[in-house]
C-alpha positions as CSV (number, residue, x, y, z in Angstrom):
1,X,-61.4,35.2,95.7
2,X,-59.3,38.1,94.5
3,X,-56.1,36.0,95.0
4,X,-57.6,33.1,93.1
5,X,-58.6,35.3,90.2
6,X,-55.1,37.0,90.3
7,X,-53.5,33.6,90.2
8,X,-55.6,32.4,87.3
9,X,-54.9,35.6,85.4
10,X,-51.1,35.2,85.9
11,X,-51.4,31.5,84.8
12,X,-53.3,32.6,81.7
13,X,-50.7,35.2,80.8
14,X,-47.9,32.6,81.2
15,X,-49.8,30.1,79.0
16,X,-50.3,32.8,76.3
17,X,-46.6,33.7,76.4
18,X,-45.6,30.0,76.2
19,X,-47.8,29.5,73.2
20,X,-46.4,32.5,71.5
21,X,-42.8,31.2,72.0
22,X,-43.7,27.8,70.7
23,X,-45.4,29.2,67.7
24,X,-42.4,31.4,66.9
25,X,-40.0,28.5,67.2
26,X,-42.0,26.3,64.8
27,X,-42.5,29.2,62.3
28,X,-38.7,30.0,62.3
29,X,-37.9,26.3,62.0
30,X,-40.0,26.0,58.9
31,X,-38.4,29.1,57.3
32,X,-34.8,28.1,58.1
33,X,-32.9,26.5,55.3
34,X,-29.8,24.4,56.1
35,X,-28.9,24.4,52.4
36,X,-29.6,26.8,49.6
37,X,-29.3,26.4,45.9
38,X,-26.1,27.7,44.1
39,X,-25.3,28.2,40.5
40,X,-23.2,25.5,38.7
41,X,-21.1,28.1,37.0
42,X,-19.7,31.5,38.0
43,X,-20.4,34.2,35.4
44,X,-16.9,33.8,33.9
45,X,-17.3,30.0,33.6
46,X,-20.8,30.3,32.1
47,X,-19.5,32.7,29.5
48,X,-16.6,30.4,28.6
49,X,-18.9,27.3,28.5
50,X,-21.2,28.9,26.0
51,X,-18.3,29.8,23.7
52,X,-16.7,26.4,24.3
53,X,-19.9,24.6,23.1
54,X,-19.9,26.8,20.0
55,X,-16.2,26.4,19.3
56,X,-16.2,22.6,19.5
57,X,-19.5,22.2,17.6
58,X,-20.2,18.7,18.8
59,X,-16.7,17.3,18.2
60,X,-16.5,16.4,21.9
61,X,-19.0,15.7,24.7
62,X,-18.4,18.4,27.4
63,X,-18.6,17.5,31.1
64,X,-18.1,20.0,33.9
65,X,-16.9,20.0,37.5
66,X,-15.4,16.5,37.3
67,X,-13.5,15.0,40.2
68,X,-9.9,14.2,39.3
69,X,-10.2,10.8,40.8
70,X,-13.0,10.0,38.3
71,X,-10.8,10.4,35.2
72,X,-7.4,9.1,36.6
73,X,-6.5,6.4,39.1
74,X,-3.5,5.4,41.1
75,X,-1.0,3.4,39.0
76,X,-0.2,-0.2,39.8
77,X,3.5,0.4,40.2
78,X,3.2,2.2,43.5
79,X,3.8,0.4,46.8
80,X,0.8,-0.3,48.9
81,X,1.8,2.3,51.5
82,X,2.0,4.9,48.7
83,X,-1.3,4.1,47.0
84,X,-3.5,5.7,49.6
85,X,-1.4,8.8,49.8
86,X,-1.5,9.1,46.0
87,X,-5.3,8.7,46.0
88,X,-5.8,11.2,48.8
89,X,-4.1,13.8,46.5
90,X,-6.7,13.4,43.8
91,X,-9.9,12.4,45.5
92,X,-11.0,16.0,46.5
93,X,-9.7,17.9,43.5
94,X,-11.9,18.8,40.5
95,X,-11.3,20.1,37.0
96,X,-13.5,22.6,35.3
97,X,-14.2,20.9,32.0
98,X,-13.5,17.4,30.5
99,X,-13.8,16.8,26.8
100,X,-14.7,13.2,25.8
101,X,-15.1,11.3,22.6
102,X,-18.8,11.3,21.6
103,X,-18.7,7.6,20.8
104,X,-17.0,5.9,23.7
105,X,-16.8,8.9,26.1
106,X,-13.1,8.3,26.5
107,X,-11.3,11.4,28.0
108,X,-9.6,13.4,25.3
109,X,-8.6,16.7,27.0
110,X,-9.1,18.6,30.3
111,X,-9.7,22.4,30.3
112,X,-9.1,24.6,33.3
113,X,-10.2,28.2,33.5
114,X,-7.8,30.2,35.5
115,X,-8.9,33.4,37.3
116,X,-6.9,35.6,39.6
117,X,-7.2,33.1,42.5
118,X,-4.8,30.8,40.6
119,X,-2.0,33.3,41.2
120,X,-1.9,32.5,44.9
121,X,0.9,30.2,46.0
122,X,-1.3,27.4,47.1
123,X,-3.3,27.5,43.9
124,X,-0.1,27.5,41.8
125,X,1.1,24.4,43.7
126,X,-2.3,22.8,43.2
127,X,-2.3,23.5,39.4
128,X,1.2,22.2,39.0
129,X,0.2,18.9,40.8
130,X,-3.0,18.6,38.6
131,X,-0.9,19.2,35.4
132,X,1.7,16.6,36.5
133,X,-1.0,14.0,37.5
134,X,-2.8,14.4,34.1
135,X,0.5,14.3,32.2
136,X,1.4,11.1,34.0
137,X,-1.9,9.6,32.9
138,X,-1.4,10.8,29.4
139,X,-4.3,13.3,29.4
140,X,-3.7,16.7,27.8
141,X,-4.7,19.8,29.6
142,X,-5.5,23.2,28.2
143,X,-5.5,26.3,30.4
144,X,-7.3,29.5,29.6
145,X,-7.1,32.8,31.5
146,X,-10.5,34.0,32.7
147,X,-11.7,37.1,30.9
148,X,-14.9,38.9,29.9
149,X,-15.0,37.6,26.4
150,X,-13.7,34.6,24.5
151,X,-13.0,33.9,20.9
152,X,-14.1,30.5,19.6
153,X,-11.0,30.2,17.4
154,X,-8.7,30.8,20.4
155,X,-10.4,28.0,22.3
156,X,-10.1,25.6,19.3
157,X,-6.4,26.5,18.9
158,X,-5.7,26.0,22.7
159,X,-7.3,22.6,22.7
160,X,-5.5,21.5,19.5
161,X,-2.2,22.6,20.9
162,X,-2.7,20.8,24.2
163,X,-3.6,17.6,22.4
164,X,-0.6,18.0,20.1
165,X,1.8,18.0,23.1
166,X,4.1,15.0,23.2
167,X,3.2,12.2,25.6
168,X,5.9,11.9,28.3
169,X,5.5,8.2,28.3
170,X,6.7,7.9,24.8
171,X,9.9,9.9,25.5
172,X,11.4,8.0,28.4
173,X,14.4,6.8,26.4
174,X,15.8,10.3,26.0
175,X,14.7,11.6,29.4
176,X,17.5,13.6,31.0
177,X,18.7,13.4,34.6
178,X,18.5,16.3,37.0
179,X,21.9,18.1,37.0
180,X,21.3,19.2,40.7
181,X,20.1,16.1,42.5
182,X,20.5,13.3,40.0
183,X,16.8,12.3,39.9
184,X,15.1,11.6,36.5
185,X,13.4,14.6,34.8
186,X,9.7,14.6,33.9
187,X,8.3,16.2,30.8
188,X,5.9,19.0,31.7
189,X,4.0,21.9,30.1
190,X,4.4,25.5,31.1
191,X,1.0,27.1,32.0
192,X,2.1,30.6,32.8
193,X,4.4,33.3,31.5
194,X,5.9,33.8,28.1
195,X,6.5,30.1,27.6
196,X,2.9,29.0,28.4
197,X,1.9,26.0,26.5
198,X,5.5,24.9,25.7
199,X,7.0,21.6,27.1
200,X,10.0,21.5,29.4
201,X,11.7,19.1,31.7
202,X,11.2,19.5,35.5
203,X,12.8,17.5,38.3
204,X,10.6,14.5,39.4
205,X,11.3,15.4,43.0
206,X,9.5,18.8,42.7
207,X,8.9,20.8,44.9
208,X,12.0,19.5,46.8
209,X,14.1,20.3,43.7
210,X,12.9,23.0,41.3
211,X,15.5,22.4,38.6
212,X,14.3,22.6,35.0
213,X,15.8,21.7,31.6
214,X,15.0,22.7,28.0
215,X,12.9,20.2,26.1
216,X,14.1,19.4,22.5
217,X,11.6,17.5,20.4
218,X,12.6,14.6,18.2
219,X,11.7,16.8,15.2
220,X,14.1,19.5,16.3
221,X,16.8,16.9,17.0
222,X,16.6,15.5,13.5
223,X,16.6,19.1,12.1
224,X,19.8,20.0,14.0
225,X,21.5,16.8,12.9
226,X,20.6,17.5,9.3
227,X,22.1,21.0,9.6
228,X,25.4,19.6,11.0
229,X,25.9,17.2,8.1
């Protein structure tokens, strides 16, 4: 009898311990979250968005965190083997803000907010690709440096200047050839440094060739011709 009672006692203890382990597992499973909510904007992005809404005052519909492949697509001139490669470059990239016409929601301008992370080499390469892709599609892009405060008039000016930039598709007749490799030059817009916002010609084979050339607008050309007469 003592052995039987001892055996029953041990069995009871094991059952209690097993029940405790099972209960702990189910409780922890219910509490564990595979995903958690995150904010749509960082503090800097939220601050900029509020001023952006105020500055544009309903002139454009503002969309945020838009995938690049949702506003541009691969051109029909590429070979079939090149199309997938070109699409892969845009399918996972996003832009911060997209300004659209309130009527037909056509894309009018893209805005990127650049914080210190954009100074890294890989981010610079990414930004240059995005700028080039949007330029190829004829979509203006305005870049603003992230800061604590923003002025509405500066945002309006930046958007207007971006939209006023010449469309590279309209200037193919006078496009120069790269003096280093002989490839055609592409009209681009500087986004950093003292020449930020100004157009320039860059080699179409970039980053293989990093040659650049000064851009002279048709207006400046006519002015120079008139001065030489």
